[in-house]
N, C-alpha and C positions, 0 to 999 in steps of 0.2 A: 785749405784751398777755398773754402767757402765762406771765409771769415767776413764779417761786414766791413766794408771799408767806411770809415767815418766821415760824415760830410764836413766840409769846410765851415767853421763858424761864420755866421752871418752878423753885421752890425745890428745892435738893438735899435728899436725905432727911435729912441731919444737921441742916440748917437748919430744916427742917419740925419735927423733934423739938424742937429748942430752942424754937421759937415756941410749940409746944403746951405745953411745960413751963412756960414763963412764963405762958402763957394759963390755966393751971390755978389761978393766984393769983386770976383774976378769974372768978366764977361765971358759967357759960354761955358764956364766949368760946371755949373750946375747941371746943364744939359748932359755933359759927359759923364757925371757922377750917376745921374739917374739911368742913363743907358747901360752903365757898367754894373750897377748894383744888382745883385741876385733877387729874383723874385721871392716875396715872402713865403709863398706856397708853391711847391712844384704842382704842375698840372697832373690831374688824375689820369692814369694811362689809357682810360676809356676815351677821354677827350682827344688824346693823340691819335689813337686807332680810328675814331670816327672821321677826324679831320683828314687824315692820310687816306682812308678808304680801304686800308688793307691791315690784316692781322699778320704780323711777321712772326713765322713759326720756325723753330729749330728742331731738327732731328738728326740722328746719324745717317741715315740712308744707306746703312750697311747691316740692319738689325731685322731680318726677316723673322716672323711675318708681320712685324710691327711697322717697319718702314725700310724700303730697299728699292733698287732700280730693277725694273723688269727687262724683258729681252729687247724692247725697244728703247731702253734707256730712260724710261719714265719712272718718277718716283710714285711708288704705290705701297700699300700695306694697311694694316688696321689703323695704326695712328694717323696715317695720312688722310684716311676716310673720315675718321672722327674730327679731325682738325679742320677739314673742309666743311663738313656739316656744321661744326661749332661756329665758324666764321660766317656762314650763310644765315645761321640763326641770329647772329649779331649784326647782320646787315652789311658785311664787308667781304672783302676777297681775302683768300688764303694766300700768303707769300711764303715759300719755303726756303730756308737755308740748311744745308747739311754740314755737319762738322763732327770730328771724332768725339766719343764720350769724354776722353780726358780733358777736353777743352770746353765741353757744352755748358757747363754751369758758370764757368768763368766768363764766357761770352754773354750770358744772360745778365750777369752781375754788371759787365761793361756797357749794357744797353745796345748790344748788336742785334737784338730781336727782342720781341714782346713776351713770348711764352716758349716753353719746351713741351712738346708732345711727344714723348719718348720713354714711356714707362718709368717715370721718376718716382721713386719711393719717397713719401713725404714724411722724412724722419725729423725727430726734434732738432738735431743738428742743422739740418737744411732750413728748418722753419726760423732759425735764428737769422738767416740771411734773406730768405725769400717768403713771399705769401703763397699760398696754394688754393687752387680750386678744391671742390669737394672731390671724393674719390671717384675714378671712372673705371678702374679695373682692380680686381682683387685676385691675387696670386700668391704663389710661394716659391722660395728657392728650392732648387732641385739640382742634384749631382748629375753630371753628364760623364759617362765612362765610355771606354772603347767597346766596340760591339762584341769582341771575343774575350772581355774581361772575365776572369774566374775568381778573382780575389774577393773576398768580402768587404765591400765598401759601402756600408749601410748606415753607419752612425760617425759622429765626430771622432770618436776613439778609434774607428778603423783608419781615419786619415792621418793618424799620427805617423811621422817620418815620409809622408807622401808629398808629391809635388801638386799643387792645385792652381789651376789657372782661373783668373777673374779679370774684369775689366777694371782699369786704373780708376780710382776715385768713385767706384760704385758701391752700392750697399752690399753687393756680394763680396767685394773685397773686405769690407769691414767685418762681414761674417766669418770669412775664412781666416782673418788675422785674429779673431777671438778664439780659434780652436787651437789648443795647446799641441805643439809639436808639428804643425803643419808648415811646410816650405811653400809660402805664397808667391807665385808668378803673377806679375800685373802685365796687362797688355792694353794697347789702345782701344781694342773692341773685341767682339766675339768671334770674326773671322780668323783673327790672329791666333787666339788660344785654341779654337777648335781644331785648327790645322795642326798646332803642336800637339794636341791630344790625339789626333788620328795618327800622327807619325811616332807617337810614344815618348815625346820629349817631356810630357807631364803625365800624371796618373789620372787625373780627374779635372773637372771644370765645375763651376757653379754658375748658374744662370736662372731665368725665369721658367717656371714650369711650362708656361704657355709656348715657350720656343721649341720644345723637345718634340711634340707631334709633327711640326713643320719640318724639323730636321730629318725626321724618319721618312716623311712623305715625299718631300722635294729635293733633297740633296743626296749625294752619293757617298757622304763622309762615313766611315765605318764607326760610328758612335751611337750610343743608345742611352734611354733614361735610366738614372740611377735612383737612389732613394731620396724622398723628400727630406730637406735638412732646413731647420730654422722654422719661423712662424710665418703664417699667412700675412701679406703685406697689401696696403692699399696705395695704389699708384695714382698720382694726381698731376696737375698741370701747374708748374711754378711760374711766378712772374714776380716783378719787382715790389717792395713793400710800399706801403702808403697809397694805395689806389683803391679804396673801398667801393667806388662805382664800377670799376673794371671787375672786381671780385664778384659783385652782385650780378653783373651781366653775364660773366662767363658760367657761373652757377645756374643762372636762370636758363641759358642756352643748353647747358648739359641736361637739366631737368626736362627741358622741353624735348630733347632728342630721346630721352628714355620714355617719356609719356606718349609720344606719337609713333613709337615702334622703330624709329631710324637706328637708334643705338642697337636694338636687338637684331635687326636686319644685318647690320655692318658686322656685328660680333659673330653672328651665326655663319656669315659668309666666311670668316677667317678661322673660327675656332669650333663651329658646330654647337656652340651654346652660348648663353649670355654670361660674358665674363665679368659683368659687375656684381654677380652673385657668387658667394663661395660654393665650393663643391660640398656635397655632402660629407660629413664627417669633420667639418671644419676647415678643409682645404679648398 
């Protein structure tokens, strides 16, 4: 899904000069060739963002407490607050697009937005296609089970023969698929598989550990936290490759948010702790 689409080959400089010399024999053709020829170097994303005056940000909009619509229909959440603060530090306005997780990375690759701020794990596979900011959240995968669950579902071995729900194309899906004997069910996003979990269509789900306290406090779904599964992960902000100035700018903005206390204030508001730091014990 995230394979890099190869760029169309550009004519070499020498070939381009030969074409223009020949085109000079035909009135007006040289100007047409110059207009149609691709630029030798694509503009850095930072130049585009500054010229536009906005940072185009994608998120799911259905992934509380990270990004979701409140009772007034307004987009809110930890990721939304962090994205707004980053844009402000970069001197531009935040412009949001919401889309299902299953399509969000493809949309970035297609240039529909500049960045994704949606708890994207910076995996080696994704780094083949995208560049990433420095990490802004450290968390770990965790099982979610029904509130009345009495079976032992604490280890990968316990999941053998069980139906496990995950988001399509997510790192949690890759984790579930790596466990022998698990029947993996993929969904567009968390709301769909949590509903199936609550009604007994699946046995467990895997999601970010930071999601669980919110589910318990804010929703009426009969689910609870299960065991931690997998290793701690660093989530970061992906963007297109080949924009070193943009990477430097977004990393600088993120560092400034941490240094001036803005990050800690936003994080504490949503999670009651600084989620840029691992929990004691390595989680």
